[in-house]
N, C-alpha and C positions, 0 to 999 in steps of 0.2 A: 518162389524158389522152383528150379527144375530138378525132378526127382526121377532117375533113370537107375537102370539094374547094373551093379557093376560086377566085376570078376569075382568078388568074394560070394556073390549070388544073393546079396542083400541091396538095400537101396543105396543108391550113390548120391548124397545130397550136395549138390553143388550151391555155392553160395551166388545170391542174385547180384551177380557183377556184369550181366549180360549189358550191351549197349541200350541205351535209352536214347530216342532221338536217331540222329545221325550216324551211321557206322560205315566206315569205309567198306567198299565192296571188294569182295576176294581178288578181283583181277588188280586193283589198284596197288594190292601189297606187292604182287608179282612186278608190277610197272614202277613202283618205288625201288624195289631190290636191283633192278636193270639200269635205273638212273643213278643211283649209288654206285654201282659197280663202274658205268661207264664215266662217271666223273672222278671217282677215285683212281682209275685207270689213265686217265688224261692228266689227272694232278702228280702221280707218282712216276710216270713213265722214264724220267730222267734221273731218276734216284733209286732206282731198285737196288735192292742189297746183293753182296756177291753171290751168296748161297742161290739167290734167284736165277742168277745168271747160269749157275751150275744146272739148274732145271732147265731152263732155256736152251743150253748147250746140249743136254740130253734129247731134248725134243727135237731141235732142228737136225741132229745126227740121225735120230730114228726116222723123222720124216724124209730128209733128202737122201740117205745113204742106207736105211734099213738096218742099221747097226746100234744096238743098245749099249752106248758108250758115249763118254763125254766128249771124246775127239773120234773123228772118223778114222775107221781102221783099228780102233783099239776098243775090244770089247771090256767093258768094265761094270761093276754092279753096286755103284754107290749112289746111286738114286733112292733117296728114302722113301718117295712118294711115288710108286709106278703108274697108280692111275692118273695123278696130276701129270706124269709125263705123257701117257698115253693121250690124255684129251687135248694136251698143249699139242702134241705131235700132229693130231688129227687136224686142228685147226692150222697149224704152220703148214701142213701139207696143202691145205685148200688156199690160203691166204700168201703163203711165201713169207710170213712174217712170225717170229717167235714173240715180238713185241705185241703185236695184234692178238696174237692168241692168249698172251697173259688178260689183256682186257676183255675178250670173249668169254674165256672161262671165269673170269671174275663176274662179270655180268650175269651169267648163268648161275653162278655160285650164288648170288644175293637173290635172285629170281626165285632159286628154290628156297634159302631163307624166308623169304617173304611168304611164300606160298605154305611152307612147312608150320611156321609160328602162328599164322592165321587159322590154318586148318586146326592147331592145337588148341587155340583160342575158343574155335567154334565147338569142340567136342568137350571142353571145360565150362561152356557156358560165359566165357570172360569177352569182353569187349576187345575189337579188333584194333582199338587205339593202343592198346598195350602191345600188339604185335607191331604196330607202325613205330612206337618208342624204341621196341628191342632192335629193329632193323637199324634205326638212326644212332642209337646209342654203340651198336657194334660197328657201323660204318665211320664212327668219328673216334673211335679208340686209338690213339697214336701209337700203340705197341702193336695192335692188329693191322694197322695201316703199314706199319715199317716193315711187315711180313708178304705183303705184295709181292706175286710171282712166285711165292712157296704156295703151300697148300692150306694155309690155316683158315681161310674163308670157307674152302670148300669143306673141311672138317667140320666146321660149326654148323654150314649149312645141311650137312648130312646127319650130324647129332640131332639138329633140329626135326629133321625128317623121321629119325628114330623116335623122338617123342612123339612127332604126330602119328605115327603108326601104332605106339603102345596106347595114347589116348584113344585111339578109334578102336582099340581091340583087334587089331589085325596082326597076327603073330607072323605071317607068311611075309608080308610087306617090311615088317619089323626085322626079319630075319636078312632079306635083301638089303637094307640099310645097314644092318651089322657087319655083313659080308664086304659091302663096299667100303666102309669105313676102315675094313682091315686092309683094303686094297690100297686106300690111300696111305695110311701108315700102320704097320704092323704094332705100335705101343698102343694104338687107340682100341685094341682089344679090352684094355681095361674100361671103357665105355660100355662094351659089349656085358662083361662080367657085371658091371653095375646094373644093366638092364635086366639081368635075371632076376634081380630084387623088386622090379616092378611087378605088382600083383597081377596086372592084366596079361602079362607075358608069362610069368612064374607057372602057372597051371597048364601053360602050352609051351613049356620050354623046349621039348624035344623037336617040336616042328619048328621054333623059332632057331634052335641052335643048327639044326639039320639043313635048313634053308641059308643060313649063314655060310655053313661049311661048303655047300653046293657052289656058292658064288666065288667064295675066296680061295677055295683050295686049288682051282686048275691053275691059277698064276703061279702060284707056290711051286708046283710041280714042274712049271715051265720053267721056272726061274732056275730051279735045281738042276734041271737035266740040261738045259742050253746054256746058262749063265755061270754054272758052277757052284752055287748056294742059293738056298731058298730064301734065307735072310740077306739084306744087304750088308755090303762089306762095312758100312758106316757105324754099325753096332760096335765092331771092334775098334774103329777109329775115334768113336764119341765117348764110349765108356771109359770111366774114370779118367776123362780129360778136364781136370779141374784148371781153374786160373789160380795158383797160389792159394790163398785161403776162401776164395770165391767158389761156390757150387751153386746147383739149382736151388738150394735151400734158402741161400741168404743172397742170391744174385738179384733179386729185386733192390735191396738195398744199395747194391753198387750202382744200380741204373739210377734210383732216387738222386745220386749224388753227382751223377753227369748230366742226366737229363729229368731233372725235378719235375717241370711241368707235364711232360709227355707221360711219365712214370704214374703220377699221381692220378693224372685223367684217366689211366687206363685202368688202375686198382680200384679206384673208387666203386665201379659198379659192381666189380667182382666181390668186394667187402660187402657190398649191400646184398649179393646173393647168397652169402653165408648167414647173415640176419634173415632175410627171408625165408631162406630154406630150412633153417630150424623152426619157424612158424610154421611152414607149410607142413613140416614132417609130424608135428605135434598134431595139426588140424587134420592130416590124413588118417592118421591113427585113430585120434578120437571119433571121427565121422566113417572110419573103415571106409575111405574113398580111395578105391584101387587107381582109379586115372590119377588122382592128385599125388599120391604115391609113387607113381611111375614118374611123373615129371623130376620129382624130388630125388628119385633113385638114379635117372640117368644122367639128369644135369648135375645135381649135386655131388652125388656118390660117384659118377663118372670122372667129374673134375678132381675130386679128393683121392681116388686110386691113381688116375693119372700122374698128380703131383708126387703122390707116394713113390709110384714106381720110379719116376726120374730122380726122385731124392735118393733111392737105393741104390741107382746105376752111377751116383756120384758124377754125374757129366757137369760140364763147364755149362754156365749159366746163359747160353745163347738165347737171345729174347724170344725167338720163335717157338722155343720149348715151351714156354709159358703161354702160348696162344689157346691150345685146345681148353686147358683149365680156366683161364681167363674168360675165354669166350662163352664156355658153358655157365660158367658161373653168374656171368654179366647177364646172360638170358634167364636164367634162373631169378636173379635179382629184379629185372625189369618185369618179365610177365607175371611174376608171382605176386607183385604188387595188386595184381587184380582181384586177389584173394582176401585182402586184407579190409579192415573196416572202411568205410566209405570214405570217411574224412583222410585217413591214412592213405588211401591209395589215390585220392585225388590230388593230395600233397606230394605222393611220389610220383605221379606222373607229370605234374608241373616240375619238378626237381629234375626228372629225366630229361625234359625240354630242356631246362636251364643248362643241364650238364652237356648236351647236344651242342647249345649255341656257343658255350664257352669252348668246348672242343674244337667245333667248326671254326671259331675265330682263330685258335691257335693253330690249326692246320692253314687256314688261310694266310697266315703272317708267316709261316715258315717259308724258307728260301728254296727248298727243295733241290739243292745241289747235294744232299744226302737224304736218307730217309730221317723220320724224327728221332728214331732211336735206331743207332748203328754201331757196329763194333768192327766195322771195317778200316783199314789202312788208309784207304783213298776213295776219292769219289769215283762214280762211274766215267766221268769224264776224264778225271786224270788217268785211270787205268785204260782208256780209249787211247789217249795220247801216249802212254808207254807200250800198248802193244804195237804201234806203229815203228818202234826202234828195231824190232825183232827182223832179221832178214827173211824173206818170203820163202817157207818150204822147211826153214830151220825146226830142229827140235830143240825146245828151250824149257829148262827147269823152272818151274813156279816159284815166287817168293814166299808162298806160303797161302795165298789166297788166288785161286785160279779161275773161278769161273768168268768174270768179266772179261780178263785179259784172254782167255781161250776163245771168249765169243767173239772178240775184235780182232784178233791176231791171225795174219795170213801165215801162220805156222802150226806146230804143233806144242801145246802146252802140256807138260808132264809132271806129275806126283803122284801121290797115292790115290788119289781120286782118279785120274785119269788112266794112268798107268798100271795093270794089275799085277805086273811083275813086281813094282816097287812095294806090296803089301804083303808077298809070299813070306817073307821073315817075321812080319807081326802076326800073321796066322800061325804059324809054326810055335813062336814063342808065347803067345795067349794059350795056345793048346796044351804046350808043356806046362805053363804055369798054373792051370785051371785043376780043381776038383776033379773027382771021378765022374760026377754027373755033368757038370759043365762041359767037360773034356769030350765026354761020348756025344754030347750035343754039338760040339763043333766038329767033330770028326764027321758027323753023319751030314752036318750041314755042308760041309766041303769035300764029301767024299768023290764028287765028280769035278773036282777044279782041276784043270790042268792049266799051270800058268806057263808063260814064256819069259824069256830074259826081259828085263825091263829094256826099253829105248834108250840108246846111247844119246846122251844129251851133248849138244856143240854149245849151247850158250846157257847162261842162266840168269833170270831177273832177279835183282837184287835191290834192298832196300837199305841205302846206305848214303848219308849225307855227303860222303866224299866223290861219289861217281858223277859223272856227266847224265844227265836225263831229265826227268819229268819231276817237277816239285810236287810233293804232296802232303794231305793232311785232312784231318777230320775231328770233329769234336771229341773222337775218342782216342785218335792216334796224334802223337806229336809231329810237327813238321819236320819233313825227310826228304829224300830224294829217290825216285826209283829209276833205275837203269837196268843196263843190260851188259855183260862181260861174257867172254869166253869161260865155259866151264873148266873148274878148277882153280880160275885166277884168284890170287889173295887178296881179300879186301883191303882197300887204302885206307878204311877209318879207323 
């Protein structure tokens, strides 16, 4: 056994799970991550979901025009992940292609993931083979793969970096990771809160929190001052946005009915994380292992708090909302196998390999006209064809999904995501309906907002089987037709 001093001031007894014989070198985990990212980028480039195109629209507009918005000339604040937009815009500025930028950021995210889980295994005395398994399990998760272009893999990588910093007992580095997490998505503050339960960070909580605030606060001040709100408008657009009886709480059941194989392959490692996490929690308490307790707190506690937050927001069950919790729980399930009895961890490692093979076969057989899990009405190719129907330079209202149409259309596509003048009434309504505390927060958030009148649309994209246009359909949406007609024209359906 390896005996080290832990954050409690007592011995931190680590199980003898270190590698015997050959162990993958540290650089190989980074290389593995890059290879996985490049492969997934090539595999998914034709099937990115519409919200991924929204992110690419923001990145292209910022890179080419210096405007924070979905469309050139229209300042908006509906990019949920400002850091992801900034990273994509930097690579877009260099390469000229948002699609290439998605691949580069994805590869770098997986490289960070590999380095972080490998480092955490080293701190805990675990074999790096479990880090290899974790990278591959996450890289073959159909639900996570279906979010490429969004920030999900970047989130998981930074959460892993937070775990690495906590196990290394480096509160300053952990604070940087925490601040970056909040810049990726504000709701990821739930992982920061969970990290405060990590014994290795709790004793140095002021340094941890202050560092995180120093990293994250400048962006929110800039956003409040120049964009008119510190928090993106998507909080208002998505909160309470249920699909009938389906919410975040029961949404995975809905996906299991439409995409059973993809859903089960994504949920299994997260379910393993719950079981393994409970075992590790008891073990960390019994052994007073601060490092092990930190892993459970950040990955298990963070996943739980994030899921609870989205449940309380009553959001619709968009599949990427499950990404942070499923990713963190899956990491806990695979990495935590290293702490189990020898026979169990051996079986678990083999089982993880089998899951990777099965999920890899599933992904290999997928046709990639759409992502393995999608809630879009049309494929990217269908949206691209429909975008060509719009007159060049025209202002066209979206049919309800805007990202891909805006990316390919030689026009200006408008709705609440791109034209902030169209969200003004929603802001006033939500503020009027809110209780005293939430009303005060909304008023403070939008204190500097100065909206202009919405752009006047000349045309509108419509989904209607009676119009002439592009036939559309996905496993999620019934076949129909996407066409264009003058604004205000009456549907012929």
